[in-house]
TORSE-327574 format. One record per residue (C-alpha): residue number from 1; residue in three letters; chain; x, z, y. Coordinates in nm, 3 decimals. Layout:
BEGIN
<pt><gufi>NUM</gufi><gunu>Ala</gunu><gudren>A</gudren><east>X</east><up>Z</up><north>Y</north></pt>
...
//
This chain:
BEGIN
<pt><gufi>1</gufi><gunu>Met</gunu><gudren>A</gudren><east>1.331</east><up>-1.113</up><north>-3.687</north></pt>
<pt><gufi>2</gufi><gunu>Gln</gunu><gudren>A</gudren><east>1.512</east><up>-1.078</up><north>-3.981</north></pt>
<pt><gufi>3</gufi><gunu>Lys</gunu><gudren>A</gudren><east>1.335</east><up>-1.307</up><north>-4.164</north></pt>
<pt><gufi>4</gufi><gunu>Ile</gunu><gudren>A</gudren><east>1.303</east><up>-1.618</up><north>-3.947</north></pt>
<pt><gufi>5</gufi><gunu>Gly</gunu><gudren>A</gudren><east>1.510</east><up>-1.523</up><north>-3.647</north></pt>
<pt><gufi>6</gufi><gunu>Val</gunu><gudren>A</gudren><east>1.391</east><up>-1.640</up><north>-3.312</north></pt>
<pt><gufi>7</gufi><gunu>Lys</gunu><gudren>A</gudren><east>1.097</east><up>-1.887</up><north>-3.330</north></pt>
<pt><gufi>8</gufi><gunu>His</gunu><gudren>A</gudren><east>1.097</east><up>-2.182</up><north>-3.103</north></pt>
<pt><gufi>9</gufi><gunu>Tyr</gunu><gudren>A</gudren><east>0.770</east><up>-2.343</up><north>-2.991</north></pt>
<pt><gufi>10</gufi><gunu>Pro</gunu><gudren>A</gudren><east>0.779</east><up>-2.693</up><north>-2.854</north></pt>
<pt><gufi>11</gufi><gunu>Arg</gunu><gudren>A</gudren><east>0.669</east><up>-2.717</up><north>-2.508</north></pt>
<pt><gufi>12</gufi><gunu>Thr</gunu><gudren>A</gudren><east>0.337</east><up>-2.886</up><north>-2.461</north></pt>
<pt><gufi>13</gufi><gunu>Ser</gunu><gudren>A</gudren><east>0.329</east><up>-2.938</up><north>-2.085</north></pt>
<pt><gufi>14</gufi><gunu>Gly</gunu><gudren>A</gudren><east>0.617</east><up>-3.103</up><north>-2.035</north></pt>
<pt><gufi>15</gufi><gunu>Pro</gunu><gudren>A</gudren><east>0.989</east><up>-2.986</up><north>-1.943</north></pt>
<pt><gufi>16</gufi><gunu>Leu</gunu><gudren>A</gudren><east>1.046</east><up>-2.706</up><north>-1.735</north></pt>
<pt><gufi>17</gufi><gunu>Phe</gunu><gudren>A</gudren><east>1.311</east><up>-2.832</up><north>-1.501</north></pt>
<pt><gufi>18</gufi><gunu>Leu</gunu><gudren>A</gudren><east>1.379</east><up>-3.183</up><north>-1.337</north></pt>
<pt><gufi>19</gufi><gunu>Lys</gunu><gudren>A</gudren><east>1.670</east><up>-3.371</up><north>-1.487</north></pt>
<pt><gufi>20</gufi><gunu>Glu</gunu><gudren>A</gudren><east>1.963</east><up>-3.457</up><north>-1.263</north></pt>
<pt><gufi>21</gufi><gunu>Gly</gunu><gudren>A</gudren><east>1.868</east><up>-3.773</up><north>-1.077</north></pt>
<pt><gufi>22</gufi><gunu>Glu</gunu><gudren>A</gudren><east>1.542</east><up>-3.794</up><north>-1.206</north></pt>
<pt><gufi>23</gufi><gunu>Lys</gunu><gudren>A</gudren><east>1.274</east><up>-3.945</up><north>-1.012</north></pt>
<pt><gufi>24</gufi><gunu>Tyr</gunu><gudren>A</gudren><east>0.947</east><up>-3.715</up><north>-0.955</north></pt>
<pt><gufi>25</gufi><gunu>Glu</gunu><gudren>A</gudren><east>0.626</east><up>-3.755</up><north>-0.781</north></pt>
<pt><gufi>26</gufi><gunu>Phe</gunu><gudren>A</gudren><east>0.483</east><up>-3.455</up><north>-0.625</north></pt>
<pt><gufi>27</gufi><gunu>Pro</gunu><gudren>A</gudren><east>0.074</east><up>-3.394</up><north>-0.651</north></pt>
<pt><gufi>28</gufi><gunu>Thr</gunu><gudren>A</gudren><east>0.041</east><up>-3.519</up><north>-0.303</north></pt>
<pt><gufi>29</gufi><gunu>Glu</gunu><gudren>A</gudren><east>-0.081</east><up>-3.802</up><north>-0.104</north></pt>
<pt><gufi>30</gufi><gunu>Ser</gunu><gudren>A</gudren><east>0.267</east><up>-3.936</up><north>-0.040</north></pt>
<pt><gufi>31</gufi><gunu>Arg</gunu><gudren>A</gudren><east>0.405</east><up>-3.819</up><north>-0.373</north></pt>
<pt><gufi>32</gufi><gunu>Lys</gunu><gudren>A</gudren><east>0.672</east><up>-3.665</up><north>-0.184</north></pt>
<pt><gufi>33</gufi><gunu>Ile</gunu><gudren>A</gudren><east>0.710</east><up>-3.265</up><north>-0.047</north></pt>
<pt><gufi>34</gufi><gunu>Glu</gunu><gudren>A</gudren><east>0.482</east><up>-3.274</up><north>0.255</north></pt>
<pt><gufi>35</gufi><gunu>Leu</gunu><gudren>A</gudren><east>0.600</east><up>-3.028</up><north>0.548</north></pt>
<pt><gufi>36</gufi><gunu>Tyr</gunu><gudren>A</gudren><east>0.318</east><up>-3.189</up><north>0.749</north></pt>
<pt><gufi>37</gufi><gunu>Ser</gunu><gudren>A</gudren><east>-0.027</east><up>-3.184</up><north>0.557</north></pt>
<pt><gufi>38</gufi><gunu>Lys</gunu><gudren>A</gudren><east>-0.259</east><up>-3.452</up><north>0.642</north></pt>
<pt><gufi>39</gufi><gunu>Glu</gunu><gudren>A</gudren><east>-0.501</east><up>-3.250</up><north>0.390</north></pt>
<pt><gufi>40</gufi><gunu>Leu</gunu><gudren>A</gudren><east>-0.485</east><up>-2.937</up><north>0.582</north></pt>
<pt><gufi>41</gufi><gunu>Lys</gunu><gudren>A</gudren><east>-0.534</east><up>-3.105</up><north>0.926</north></pt>
<pt><gufi>42</gufi><gunu>Gln</gunu><gudren>A</gudren><east>-0.848</east><up>-3.278</up><north>0.773</north></pt>
<pt><gufi>43</gufi><gunu>Leu</gunu><gudren>A</gudren><east>-0.967</east><up>-2.927</up><north>0.659</north></pt>
<pt><gufi>44</gufi><gunu>Gly</gunu><gudren>A</gudren><east>-0.918</east><up>-2.788</up><north>1.017</north></pt>
<pt><gufi>45</gufi><gunu>Phe</gunu><gudren>A</gudren><east>-0.588</east><up>-2.619</up><north>0.967</north></pt>
<pt><gufi>46</gufi><gunu>Asp</gunu><gudren>A</gudren><east>-0.254</east><up>-2.645</up><north>1.126</north></pt>
<pt><gufi>47</gufi><gunu>Pro</gunu><gudren>A</gudren><east>-0.093</east><up>-2.948</up><north>0.947</north></pt>
<pt><gufi>48</gufi><gunu>Met</gunu><gudren>A</gudren><east>0.244</east><up>-2.811</up><north>1.027</north></pt>
<pt><gufi>49</gufi><gunu>Pro</gunu><gudren>A</gudren><east>0.322</east><up>-2.439</up><north>0.961</north></pt>
<pt><gufi>50</gufi><gunu>Lys</gunu><gudren>A</gudren><east>0.347</east><up>-2.246</up><north>1.280</north></pt>
<pt><gufi>51</gufi><gunu>Tyr</gunu><gudren>A</gudren><east>0.521</east><up>-1.916</up><north>1.329</north></pt>
<pt><gufi>52</gufi><gunu>Asn</gunu><gudren>A</gudren><east>0.288</east><up>-1.640</up><north>1.417</north></pt>
<pt><gufi>53</gufi><gunu>Lys</gunu><gudren>A</gudren><east>0.466</east><up>-1.335</up><north>1.578</north></pt>
<pt><gufi>54</gufi><gunu>His</gunu><gudren>A</gudren><east>0.373</east><up>-1.011</up><north>1.394</north></pt>
<pt><gufi>55</gufi><gunu>Pro</gunu><gudren>A</gudren><east>0.254</east><up>-0.710</up><north>1.578</north></pt>
<pt><gufi>56</gufi><gunu>Glu</gunu><gudren>A</gudren><east>0.533</east><up>-0.449</up><north>1.674</north></pt>
<pt><gufi>57</gufi><gunu>Pro</gunu><gudren>A</gudren><east>0.472</east><up>-0.102</up><north>1.671</north></pt>
<pt><gufi>58</gufi><gunu>Pro</gunu><gudren>A</gudren><east>0.357</east><up>0.086</up><north>1.995</north></pt>
<pt><gufi>59</gufi><gunu>Gln</gunu><gudren>A</gudren><east>0.597</east><up>0.335</up><north>2.168</north></pt>
<pt><gufi>60</gufi><gunu>Gly</gunu><gudren>A</gudren><east>0.635</east><up>0.627</up><north>1.950</north></pt>
<pt><gufi>61</gufi><gunu>Phe</gunu><gudren>A</gudren><east>0.537</east><up>0.458</up><north>1.616</north></pt>
<pt><gufi>62</gufi><gunu>Tyr</gunu><gudren>A</gudren><east>0.710</east><up>0.302</up><north>1.325</north></pt>
<pt><gufi>63</gufi><gunu>Arg</gunu><gudren>A</gudren><east>0.607</east><up>-0.003</up><north>1.091</north></pt>
<pt><gufi>64</gufi><gunu>Leu</gunu><gudren>A</gudren><east>0.489</east><up>0.162</up><north>0.759</north></pt>
<pt><gufi>65</gufi><gunu>Asn</gunu><gudren>A</gudren><east>0.702</east><up>0.008</up><north>0.503</north></pt>
<pt><gufi>66</gufi><gunu>Tyr</gunu><gudren>A</gudren><east>0.652</east><up>0.079</up><north>0.114</north></pt>
<pt><gufi>67</gufi><gunu>Gly</gunu><gudren>A</gudren><east>0.768</east><up>-0.049</up><north>-0.218</north></pt>
<pt><gufi>68</gufi><gunu>Arg</gunu><gudren>A</gudren><east>0.821</east><up>0.052</up><north>-0.574</north></pt>
<pt><gufi>69</gufi><gunu>Ala</gunu><gudren>A</gudren><east>1.040</east><up>0.261</up><north>-0.785</north></pt>
<pt><gufi>70</gufi><gunu>Pro</gunu><gudren>A</gudren><east>1.172</east><up>0.146</up><north>-1.110</north></pt>
<pt><gufi>71</gufi><gunu>Met</gunu><gudren>A</gudren><east>1.056</east><up>0.459</up><north>-1.323</north></pt>
<pt><gufi>72</gufi><gunu>His</gunu><gudren>A</gudren><east>0.703</east><up>0.418</up><north>-1.190</north></pt>
<pt><gufi>73</gufi><gunu>Thr</gunu><gudren>A</gudren><east>0.402</east><up>0.169</up><north>-1.225</north></pt>
<pt><gufi>74</gufi><gunu>Phe</gunu><gudren>A</gudren><east>0.211</east><up>0.174</up><north>-0.913</north></pt>
<pt><gufi>75</gufi><gunu>Ser</gunu><gudren>A</gudren><east>0.026</east><up>0.532</up><north>-0.892</north></pt>
<pt><gufi>76</gufi><gunu>Arg</gunu><gudren>A</gudren><east>-0.064</east><up>0.544</up><north>-1.290</north></pt>
<pt><gufi>77</gufi><gunu>Thr</gunu><gudren>A</gudren><east>0.256</east><up>0.713</up><north>-1.400</north></pt>
<pt><gufi>78</gufi><gunu>Ala</gunu><gudren>A</gudren><east>0.327</east><up>0.985</up><north>-1.152</north></pt>
<pt><gufi>79</gufi><gunu>Asn</gunu><gudren>A</gudren><east>0.187</east><up>1.231</up><north>-1.374</north></pt>
<pt><gufi>80</gufi><gunu>Asn</gunu><gudren>A</gudren><east>0.370</east><up>1.124</up><north>-1.703</north></pt>
<pt><gufi>81</gufi><gunu>Pro</gunu><gudren>A</gudren><east>0.595</east><up>1.421</up><north>-1.761</north></pt>
<pt><gufi>82</gufi><gunu>Asn</gunu><gudren>A</gudren><east>0.889</east><up>1.211</up><north>-1.865</north></pt>
<pt><gufi>83</gufi><gunu>Leu</gunu><gudren>A</gudren><east>0.868</east><up>0.982</up><north>-1.567</north></pt>
<pt><gufi>84</gufi><gunu>Asn</gunu><gudren>A</gudren><east>0.772</east><up>1.257</up><north>-1.324</north></pt>
<pt><gufi>85</gufi><gunu>Asp</gunu><gudren>A</gudren><east>1.087</east><up>1.420</up><north>-1.428</north></pt>
<pt><gufi>86</gufi><gunu>Leu</gunu><gudren>A</gudren><east>1.295</east><up>1.140</up><north>-1.312</north></pt>
<pt><gufi>87</gufi><gunu>Met</gunu><gudren>A</gudren><east>1.114</east><up>1.127</up><north>-0.951</north></pt>
<pt><gufi>88</gufi><gunu>Ser</gunu><gudren>A</gudren><east>0.826</east><up>1.368</up><north>-0.872</north></pt>
<pt><gufi>89</gufi><gunu>Glu</gunu><gudren>A</gudren><east>0.753</east><up>1.280</up><north>-0.552</north></pt>
<pt><gufi>90</gufi><gunu>Asn</gunu><gudren>A</gudren><east>0.811</east><up>1.020</up><north>-0.264</north></pt>
<pt><gufi>91</gufi><gunu>Asn</gunu><gudren>A</gudren><east>1.027</east><up>1.063</up><north>0.031</north></pt>
<pt><gufi>92</gufi><gunu>Leu</gunu><gudren>A</gudren><east>1.012</east><up>0.920</up><north>0.383</north></pt>
<pt><gufi>93</gufi><gunu>Trp</gunu><gudren>A</gudren><east>1.305</east><up>0.697</up><north>0.470</north></pt>
<pt><gufi>94</gufi><gunu>Val</gunu><gudren>A</gudren><east>1.378</east><up>0.760</up><north>0.841</north></pt>
<pt><gufi>95</gufi><gunu>Asn</gunu><gudren>A</gudren><east>1.668</east><up>0.591</up><north>1.030</north></pt>
<pt><gufi>96</gufi><gunu>Pro</gunu><gudren>A</gudren><east>1.952</east><up>0.853</up><north>1.156</north></pt>
<pt><gufi>97</gufi><gunu>Lys</gunu><gudren>A</gudren><east>1.885</east><up>0.748</up><north>1.498</north></pt>
<pt><gufi>98</gufi><gunu>Val</gunu><gudren>A</gudren><east>1.514</east><up>0.811</up><north>1.490</north></pt>
<pt><gufi>99</gufi><gunu>Ala</gunu><gudren>A</gudren><east>1.583</east><up>1.127</up><north>1.307</north></pt>
<pt><gufi>100</gufi><gunu>Arg</gunu><gudren>A</gudren><east>1.815</east><up>1.232</up><north>1.586</north></pt>
<pt><gufi>101</gufi><gunu>Ile</gunu><gudren>A</gudren><east>1.561</east><up>1.166</up><north>1.856</north></pt>
<pt><gufi>102</gufi><gunu>Leu</gunu><gudren>A</gudren><east>1.265</east><up>1.345</up><north>1.670</north></pt>
<pt><gufi>103</gufi><gunu>Gly</gunu><gudren>A</gudren><east>1.502</east><up>1.638</up><north>1.562</north></pt>
<pt><gufi>104</gufi><gunu>Leu</gunu><gudren>A</gudren><east>1.427</east><up>1.552</up><north>1.204</north></pt>
<pt><gufi>105</gufi><gunu>Ser</gunu><gudren>A</gudren><east>1.662</east><up>1.689</up><north>0.911</north></pt>
<pt><gufi>106</gufi><gunu>Lys</gunu><gudren>A</gudren><east>1.692</east><up>1.613</up><north>0.548</north></pt>
<pt><gufi>107</gufi><gunu>Gly</gunu><gudren>A</gudren><east>1.429</east><up>1.767</up><north>0.324</north></pt>
<pt><gufi>108</gufi><gunu>Gln</gunu><gudren>A</gudren><east>1.194</east><up>1.848</up><north>0.616</north></pt>
<pt><gufi>109</gufi><gunu>Glu</gunu><gudren>A</gudren><east>0.825</east><up>1.835</up><north>0.528</north></pt>
<pt><gufi>110</gufi><gunu>Val</gunu><gudren>A</gudren><east>0.645</east><up>1.584</up><north>0.789</north></pt>
<pt><gufi>111</gufi><gunu>Trp</gunu><gudren>A</gudren><east>0.296</east><up>1.431</up><north>0.824</north></pt>
<pt><gufi>112</gufi><gunu>Leu</gunu><gudren>A</gudren><east>0.208</east><up>1.093</up><north>0.929</north></pt>
<pt><gufi>113</gufi><gunu>Arg</gunu><gudren>A</gudren><east>-0.068</east><up>0.964</up><north>1.157</north></pt>
<pt><gufi>114</gufi><gunu>Asn</gunu><gudren>A</gudren><east>-0.173</east><up>0.589</up><north>1.173</north></pt>
<pt><gufi>115</gufi><gunu>Gln</gunu><gudren>A</gudren><east>-0.249</east><up>0.347</up><north>1.438</north></pt>
<pt><gufi>116</gufi><gunu>Asp</gunu><gudren>A</gudren><east>-0.643</east><up>0.437</up><north>1.368</north></pt>
<pt><gufi>117</gufi><gunu>Lys</gunu><gudren>A</gudren><east>-0.589</east><up>0.832</up><north>1.363</north></pt>
<pt><gufi>118</gufi><gunu>Val</gunu><gudren>A</gudren><east>-0.578</east><up>0.872</up><north>0.999</north></pt>
<pt><gufi>119</gufi><gunu>Ile</gunu><gudren>A</gudren><east>-0.361</east><up>1.134</up><north>0.902</north></pt>
<pt><gufi>120</gufi><gunu>Ser</gunu><gudren>A</gudren><east>-0.185</east><up>1.192</up><north>0.572</north></pt>
<pt><gufi>121</gufi><gunu>Lys</gunu><gudren>A</gudren><east>-0.344</east><up>1.456</up><north>0.334</north></pt>
<pt><gufi>122</gufi><gunu>Phe</gunu><gudren>A</gudren><east>-0.016</east><up>1.590</up><north>0.238</north></pt>
<pt><gufi>123</gufi><gunu>Pro</gunu><gudren>A</gudren><east>0.342</east><up>1.611</up><north>0.362</north></pt>
<pt><gufi>124</gufi><gunu>Ile</gunu><gudren>A</gudren><east>0.611</east><up>1.429</up><north>0.262</north></pt>
<pt><gufi>125</gufi><gunu>Lys</gunu><gudren>A</gudren><east>1.013</east><up>1.528</up><north>0.248</north></pt>
<pt><gufi>126</gufi><gunu>Val</gunu><gudren>A</gudren><east>1.230</east><up>1.332</up><north>0.516</north></pt>
<pt><gufi>127</gufi><gunu>Arg</gunu><gudren>A</gudren><east>1.534</east><up>1.112</up><north>0.377</north></pt>
<pt><gufi>128</gufi><gunu>Val</gunu><gudren>A</gudren><east>1.769</east><up>1.031</up><north>0.652</north></pt>
<pt><gufi>129</gufi><gunu>Thr</gunu><gudren>A</gudren><east>1.922</east><up>0.700</up><north>0.579</north></pt>
<pt><gufi>130</gufi><gunu>Glu</gunu><gudren>A</gudren><east>2.092</east><up>0.395</up><north>0.732</north></pt>
<pt><gufi>131</gufi><gunu>Arg</gunu><gudren>A</gudren><east>1.889</east><up>0.194</up><north>0.465</north></pt>
<pt><gufi>132</gufi><gunu>Val</gunu><gudren>A</gudren><east>1.597</east><up>0.182</up><north>0.689</north></pt>
<pt><gufi>133</gufi><gunu>Arg</gunu><gudren>A</gudren><east>1.558</east><up>0.014</up><north>1.034</north></pt>
<pt><gufi>134</gufi><gunu>Trp</gunu><gudren>A</gudren><east>1.520</east><up>0.228</up><north>1.333</north></pt>
<pt><gufi>135</gufi><gunu>Asp</gunu><gudren>A</gudren><east>1.149</east><up>0.084</up><north>1.409</north></pt>
<pt><gufi>136</gufi><gunu>Ser</gunu><gudren>A</gudren><east>1.033</east><up>0.131</up><north>1.032</north></pt>
<pt><gufi>137</gufi><gunu>Val</gunu><gudren>A</gudren><east>0.991</east><up>0.411</up><north>0.781</north></pt>
<pt><gufi>138</gufi><gunu>Tyr</gunu><gudren>A</gudren><east>0.999</east><up>0.362</up><north>0.407</north></pt>
<pt><gufi>139</gufi><gunu>Met</gunu><gudren>A</gudren><east>0.823</east><up>0.541</up><north>0.111</north></pt>
<pt><gufi>140</gufi><gunu>Val</gunu><gudren>A</gudren><east>0.767</east><up>0.465</up><north>-0.248</north></pt>
<pt><gufi>141</gufi><gunu>His</gunu><gudren>A</gudren><east>0.409</east><up>0.385</up><north>-0.326</north></pt>
<pt><gufi>142</gufi><gunu>Gly</gunu><gudren>A</gudren><east>0.206</east><up>0.584</up><north>-0.597</north></pt>
<pt><gufi>143</gufi><gunu>Phe</gunu><gudren>A</gudren><east>0.221</east><up>0.941</up><north>-0.457</north></pt>
<pt><gufi>144</gufi><gunu>Gly</gunu><gudren>A</gudren><east>0.023</east><up>1.176</up><north>-0.282</north></pt>
<pt><gufi>145</gufi><gunu>His</gunu><gudren>A</gudren><east>-0.263</east><up>1.247</up><north>-0.552</north></pt>
<pt><gufi>146</gufi><gunu>Asp</gunu><gudren>A</gudren><east>-0.548</east><up>1.440</up><north>-0.458</north></pt>
<pt><gufi>147</gufi><gunu>Asn</gunu><gudren>A</gudren><east>-0.681</east><up>1.496</up><north>-0.809</north></pt>
<pt><gufi>148</gufi><gunu>Lys</gunu><gudren>A</gudren><east>-0.577</east><up>1.860</up><north>-0.912</north></pt>
<pt><gufi>149</gufi><gunu>Lys</gunu><gudren>A</gudren><east>-0.608</east><up>1.762</up><north>-1.289</north></pt>
<pt><gufi>150</gufi><gunu>Leu</gunu><gudren>A</gudren><east>-0.299</east><up>1.564</up><north>-1.215</north></pt>
<pt><gufi>151</gufi><gunu>Ser</gunu><gudren>A</gudren><east>-0.126</east><up>1.871</up><north>-1.250</north></pt>
<pt><gufi>152</gufi><gunu>Arg</gunu><gudren>A</gudren><east>0.262</east><up>1.722</up><north>-1.208</north></pt>
<pt><gufi>153</gufi><gunu>Ala</gunu><gudren>A</gudren><east>0.151</east><up>1.476</up><north>-0.922</north></pt>
<pt><gufi>154</gufi><gunu>Tyr</gunu><gudren>A</gudren><east>-0.108</east><up>1.655</up><north>-0.738</north></pt>
<pt><gufi>155</gufi><gunu>Ser</gunu><gudren>A</gudren><east>-0.032</east><up>1.687</up><north>-0.353</north></pt>
<pt><gufi>156</gufi><gunu>Lys</gunu><gudren>A</gudren><east>0.341</east><up>1.554</up><north>-0.397</north></pt>
<pt><gufi>157</gufi><gunu>Gly</gunu><gudren>A</gudren><east>0.421</east><up>1.322</up><north>-0.115</north></pt>
<pt><gufi>158</gufi><gunu>Ile</gunu><gudren>A</gudren><east>0.211</east><up>1.103</up><north>0.092</north></pt>
<pt><gufi>159</gufi><gunu>Asn</gunu><gudren>A</gudren><east>-0.036</east><up>0.844</up><north>-0.065</north></pt>
<pt><gufi>160</gufi><gunu>Asp</gunu><gudren>A</gudren><east>0.073</east><up>0.508</up><north>0.140</north></pt>
<pt><gufi>161</gufi><gunu>Thr</gunu><gudren>A</gudren><east>-0.270</east><up>0.347</up><north>0.064</north></pt>
<pt><gufi>162</gufi><gunu>Gln</gunu><gudren>A</gudren><east>-0.464</east><up>0.611</up><north>0.278</north></pt>
<pt><gufi>163</gufi><gunu>Leu</gunu><gudren>A</gudren><east>-0.269</east><up>0.495</up><north>0.587</north></pt>
<pt><gufi>164</gufi><gunu>Ile</gunu><gudren>A</gudren><east>-0.302</east><up>0.136</up><north>0.531</north></pt>
<pt><gufi>165</gufi><gunu>Thr</gunu><gudren>A</gudren><east>-0.639</east><up>0.066</up><north>0.738</north></pt>
<pt><gufi>166</gufi><gunu>Lys</gunu><gudren>A</gudren><east>-0.528</east><up>-0.252</up><north>0.914</north></pt>
<pt><gufi>167</gufi><gunu>Val</gunu><gudren>A</gudren><east>-0.510</east><up>-0.573</up><north>0.669</north></pt>
<pt><gufi>168</gufi><gunu>Ala</gunu><gudren>A</gudren><east>-0.414</east><up>-0.937</up><north>0.780</north></pt>
<pt><gufi>169</gufi><gunu>Glu</gunu><gudren>A</gudren><east>-0.576</east><up>-1.222</up><north>0.597</north></pt>
<pt><gufi>170</gufi><gunu>Asp</gunu><gudren>A</gudren><east>-0.389</east><up>-1.554</up><north>0.580</north></pt>
<pt><gufi>171</gufi><gunu>Pro</gunu><gudren>A</gudren><east>-0.697</east><up>-1.805</up><north>0.685</north></pt>
<pt><gufi>172</gufi><gunu>Ile</gunu><gudren>A</gudren><east>-0.565</east><up>-2.083</up><north>0.435</north></pt>
<pt><gufi>173</gufi><gunu>Met</gunu><gudren>A</gudren><east>-0.466</east><up>-1.923</up><north>0.122</north></pt>
<pt><gufi>174</gufi><gunu>Gly</gunu><gudren>A</gudren><east>-0.627</east><up>-1.551</up><north>0.141</north></pt>
<pt><gufi>175</gufi><gunu>Gly</gunu><gudren>A</gudren><east>-0.299</east><up>-1.373</up><north>0.107</north></pt>
<pt><gufi>176</gufi><gunu>Thr</gunu><gudren>A</gudren><east>-0.304</east><up>-1.021</up><north>0.248</north></pt>
<pt><gufi>177</gufi><gunu>Gly</gunu><gudren>A</gudren><east>-0.037</east><up>-0.846</up><north>0.467</north></pt>
<pt><gufi>178</gufi><gunu>Met</gunu><gudren>A</gudren><east>-0.047</east><up>-0.484</up><north>0.482</north></pt>
<pt><gufi>179</gufi><gunu>Arg</gunu><gudren>A</gudren><east>0.278</east><up>-0.419</up><north>0.684</north></pt>
<pt><gufi>180</gufi><gunu>Gly</gunu><gudren>A</gudren><east>0.099</east><up>-0.445</up><north>1.013</north></pt>
<pt><gufi>181</gufi><gunu>Asn</gunu><gudren>A</gudren><east>0.020</east><up>-0.059</up><north>0.997</north></pt>
<pt><gufi>182</gufi><gunu>Phe</gunu><gudren>A</gudren><east>0.225</east><up>0.171</up><north>1.221</north></pt>
<pt><gufi>183</gufi><gunu>Val</gunu><gudren>A</gudren><east>0.266</east><up>0.540</up><north>1.175</north></pt>
<pt><gufi>184</gufi><gunu>Glu</gunu><gudren>A</gudren><east>0.373</east><up>0.846</up><north>1.389</north></pt>
<pt><gufi>185</gufi><gunu>Ile</gunu><gudren>A</gudren><east>0.566</east><up>1.119</up><north>1.266</north></pt>
<pt><gufi>186</gufi><gunu>Leu</gunu><gudren>A</gudren><east>0.402</east><up>1.466</up><north>1.301</north></pt>
<pt><gufi>187</gufi><gunu>Thr</gunu><gudren>A</gudren><east>0.615</east><up>1.776</up><north>1.236</north></pt>
<pt><gufi>188</gufi><gunu>Lys</gunu><gudren>A</gudren><east>0.353</east><up>2.055</up><north>1.252</north></pt>
<pt><gufi>189</gufi><gunu>Asn</gunu><gudren>A</gudren><east>0.089</east><up>2.071</up><north>1.009</north></pt>
<pt><gufi>190</gufi><gunu>Pro</gunu><gudren>A</gudren><east>-0.218</east><up>1.880</up><north>1.170</north></pt>
<pt><gufi>191</gufi><gunu>His</gunu><gudren>A</gudren><east>-0.457</east><up>2.046</up><north>0.886</north></pt>
<pt><gufi>192</gufi><gunu>Lys</gunu><gudren>A</gudren><east>-0.364</east><up>2.399</up><north>0.959</north></pt>
<pt><gufi>193</gufi><gunu>Thr</gunu><gudren>A</gudren><east>-0.648</east><up>2.583</up><north>1.119</north></pt>
<pt><gufi>194</gufi><gunu>Ile</gunu><gudren>A</gudren><east>-0.592</east><up>2.820</up><north>1.423</north></pt>
<pt><gufi>195</gufi><gunu>Glu</gunu><gudren>A</gudren><east>-0.723</east><up>3.146</up><north>1.394</north></pt>
<pt><gufi>196</gufi><gunu>Ile</gunu><gudren>A</gudren><east>-0.845</east><up>3.293</up><north>1.728</north></pt>
//
């Protein structure tokens, strides 16, 4: 950088943006943006996008939403000492209305059971927040590791992937939707054996 500064390479694939007023032809039959696609119709698909209603959670269940944390990369960094120090486990975000109905409090440990009866291996601590809708719960992806060699990350929080047993696939482009999984919140440890 000190010797030559910023090196600029000429674009070989043409300009990055259209110029104001420039006429442009798209790679479609009409050479325009096509909202109605004759090509899709010929292939047996809807030529015009149709809205498909997504499934709603059944009574007592909540849509399982998940996302990322800025300090972690998927699940690979949960055992890193520096990054683990910033965030050592995920929390279950629960709307205050739901927390009130279920009698949940901040920091309380709960387990999740999905629509296919899959139960989380470990508990997760509740975070009561307005930042999640009343029909959903949210957690950061990448936690709930069950390998004891991950000394910092073992058994910390819930592994959301374990609870994603339903995957919707787009028939045209193959994209997957995993937000159609629903969970119920369990306040008692479902793995605890009762001695008689």
